[in-house]
C-alpha positions as a Markdown table, in Angstrom:
| # | Residue | x | y | z |
|---|---|---|---|---|
| 1 | Met | 0.0 | 0.0 | 0.0 |
| 2 | Thr | 2.9 | 2.4 | 0.8 |
| 3 | Val | 4.4 | 2.0 | -2.7 |
| 4 | Thr | 1.0 | 2.6 | -4.3 |
| 5 | Ala | 0.3 | 5.7 | -2.2 |
| 6 | Tyr | 3.7 | 7.3 | -2.9 |
| 7 | Thr | 3.6 | 6.3 | -6.6 |
| 8 | Leu | 0.2 | 7.8 | -7.1 |
| 9 | Ala | 1.2 | 11.0 | -5.3 |
| 10 | Val | 4.4 | 11.4 | -7.3 |
| 11 | Leu | 2.5 | 10.8 | -10.6 |
| 12 | Leu | -0.2 | 13.3 | -9.7 |
| 13 | Asn | 2.5 | 15.9 | -8.8 |
| 14 | Leu | 4.4 | 15.2 | -12.0 |
| 15 | Phe | 1.2 | 15.5 | -14.0 |
| 16 | Cys | 0.7 | 19.0 | -12.4 |
| 17 | Leu | 4.2 | 19.9 | -13.6 |
| 18 | Phe | 3.3 | 18.7 | -17.1 |
| 19 | Leu | 0.1 | 20.7 | -17.2 |
| 20 | Gly | 1.9 | 23.8 | -16.0 |
| 21 | Tyr | 4.5 | 23.4 | -18.7 |
| 22 | Arg | 1.8 | 22.8 | -21.3 |
| 23 | Phe | -0.2 | 25.9 | -20.4 |
| 24 | Leu | 2.9 | 28.0 | -20.3 |
| 25 | Phe | 4.4 | 26.8 | -23.6 |
| 26 | Arg | 1.5 | 25.3 | -25.6 |
| 27 | Pro | -1.5 | 27.3 | -24.3 |
| 28 | Gly | -3.8 | 26.8 | -27.3 |
| 29 | Pro | -3.9 | 23.0 | -27.2 |
| 30 | Ala | -3.8 | 23.0 | -23.4 |
| 31 | Ala | -6.9 | 25.2 | -23.2 |
| 32 | Ala | -8.7 | 23.0 | -25.7 |
| 33 | Gly | -7.8 | 19.9 | -23.6 |
| 34 | Tyr | -9.0 | 21.7 | -20.5 |
| 35 | Gly | -12.4 | 21.9 | -22.1 |
| 36 | Val | -12.8 | 25.6 | -22.8 |
| 37 | Pro | -10.9 | 26.7 | -25.8 |
| 38 | Ala | -9.2 | 30.1 | -25.7 |
| 39 | Asp | -7.1 | 32.2 | -28.0 |
| 40 | Pro | -3.6 | 32.5 | -26.3 |
| 41 | Ala | -2.9 | 35.5 | -28.6 |
| 42 | Gly | -6.0 | 37.3 | -27.4 |
| 43 | Asp | -7.1 | 38.4 | -23.9 |
| 44 | Ala | -7.0 | 34.8 | -22.6 |
| 45 | Gly | -3.2 | 34.6 | -23.0 |
| 46 | Ala | -2.5 | 36.0 | -19.5 |
| 47 | Tyr | -5.0 | 33.7 | -17.9 |
| 48 | Leu | -3.6 | 30.6 | -19.6 |
| 49 | Ser | -0.2 | 31.6 | -18.2 |
| 50 | Ile | -1.6 | 32.0 | -14.8 |
| 51 | Lys | -3.1 | 28.5 | -15.0 |
| 52 | Gly | 0.2 | 27.2 | -16.1 |
| 53 | Leu | 2.0 | 28.8 | -13.2 |
| 54 | Arg | -0.7 | 27.6 | -10.8 |
| 55 | Asp | -0.5 | 24.0 | -12.0 |
| 56 | Gly | 3.3 | 23.9 | -12.2 |
| 57 | Thr | 3.6 | 25.4 | -8.7 |
| 58 | Leu | 1.2 | 22.8 | -7.3 |
| 59 | Gly | 3.4 | 20.1 | -8.7 |
| 60 | Val | 6.5 | 21.5 | -7.2 |
| 61 | Val | 4.9 | 22.1 | -3.8 |
| 62 | Gly | 3.4 | 18.6 | -3.8 |
| 63 | Leu | 6.7 | 17.0 | -4.5 |
| 64 | Ala | 8.4 | 19.2 | -1.8 |
| 65 | Val | 5.8 | 18.3 | 0.8 |
| 66 | Leu | 6.0 | 14.6 | 0.1 |
| 67 | Ala | 9.8 | 14.7 | 0.2 |
| 68 | Phe | 10.3 | 16.9 | 3.2 |
| 69 | Ala | 7.1 | 16.7 | 5.3 |
| 70 | Gly | 6.0 | 13.1 | 4.6 |
| 71 | Ala | 2.9 | 11.2 | 3.5 |
| 72 | His | 0.5 | 12.6 | 6.2 |
| 73 | Ala | 1.2 | 16.2 | 5.2 |
| 74 | Glu | 0.9 | 15.3 | 1.5 |
| 75 | Ala | -2.5 | 13.7 | 2.3 |
| 76 | Trp | -3.8 | 16.9 | 3.7 |
| 77 | Leu | -2.4 | 18.8 | 0.7 |
| 78 | Met | -4.1 | 16.4 | -1.7 |
| 79 | Leu | -7.4 | 16.7 | 0.3 |
| 80 | Ser | -7.2 | 20.5 | 0.1 |
| 81 | Val | -6.2 | 20.8 | -3.6 |
| 82 | Ala | -9.0 | 18.4 | -4.7 |
| 83 | Ile | -11.1 | 21.6 | -4.7 |
| 84 | Ile | -9.3 | 22.7 | -7.8 |
| 85 | Pro | -10.3 | 20.0 | -10.2 |
| 86 | Phe | -13.9 | 20.1 | -8.8 |
| 87 | Gly | -13.8 | 23.8 | -9.5 |
| 88 | Asp | -12.4 | 23.2 | -13.0 |
| 89 | Cys | -15.3 | 20.8 | -13.7 |
| 90 | Leu | -17.8 | 23.6 | -12.8 |
| 91 | Ile | -15.9 | 26.1 | -14.9 |
| 92 | Val | -16.0 | 23.9 | -18.0 |
| 93 | Leu | -19.7 | 23.3 | -17.5 |
| 94 | Arg | -20.6 | 27.0 | -16.9 |
| 95 | Asn | -18.7 | 28.0 | -20.0 |
| 96 | Gly | -20.3 | 25.7 | -22.5 |
| 97 | Gly | -17.6 | 23.0 | -22.4 |
| 98 | Lys | -18.4 | 19.4 | -23.1 |
| 99 | Lys | -19.8 | 17.4 | -20.2 |
| 100 | Ala | -17.6 | 14.5 | -21.2 |
| 101 | Val | -14.5 | 16.6 | -20.5 |
| 102 | Ala | -15.9 | 18.2 | -17.4 |
| 103 | Phe | -16.7 | 14.9 | -15.8 |
| 104 | Gly | -14.2 | 12.6 | -17.6 |
| 105 | Val | -11.2 | 14.8 | -17.0 |
| 106 | His | -11.8 | 17.2 | -14.1 |
| 107 | Phe | -14.3 | 15.4 | -11.9 |
| 108 | Ala | -12.4 | 12.1 | -12.4 |
| 109 | Thr | -9.1 | 13.9 | -11.5 |
| 110 | Ala | -10.7 | 15.2 | -8.3 |
| 111 | Ile | -11.7 | 11.7 | -7.4 |
| 112 | Ile | -8.2 | 10.3 | -8.1 |
| 113 | Val | -6.7 | 13.1 | -6.0 |
| 114 | Leu | -9.1 | 12.2 | -3.1 |
| 115 | Ile | -8.1 | 8.5 | -3.5 |
| 116 | Ser | -4.5 | 9.5 | -3.3 |
| 117 | Ala | -5.2 | 11.5 | -0.1 |
| 118 | Gly | -6.9 | 8.4 | 1.4 |
| 119 | Leu | -4.0 | 6.2 | 0.5 |
| 120 | Leu | -1.5 | 8.6 | 1.9 |
| 121 | Phe | -3.5 | 8.8 | 5.2 |
| 122 | Thr | -3.1 | 5.1 | 5.6 |
| 123 | Val | 0.7 | 5.2 | 5.3 |
């Protein structure tokens, strides 16, 4: 169980780093994958960069907490940040995005983050 808990936590944090990189350096495709397409050359460019910075920072913080504070602290972090993908799900739905993306990507991610928190609490 310990290996599974740590592996899932590391993978989720690395995924946040990947998303951050993608929104910073490939914002158009990243926004489309998010579920609400945006023109990075227009007004949305700054917001896509903000999202990239947010996601990348979450990945770095998550890895740091896991490495230096341990599984229990990481579990609390995961439990807290699960709000973000739930919020992303609502944002996609409120802005005319596809329900499949809202639930299949964002809601599912929130559930996986909560599962990760649960596993980390048992370590």
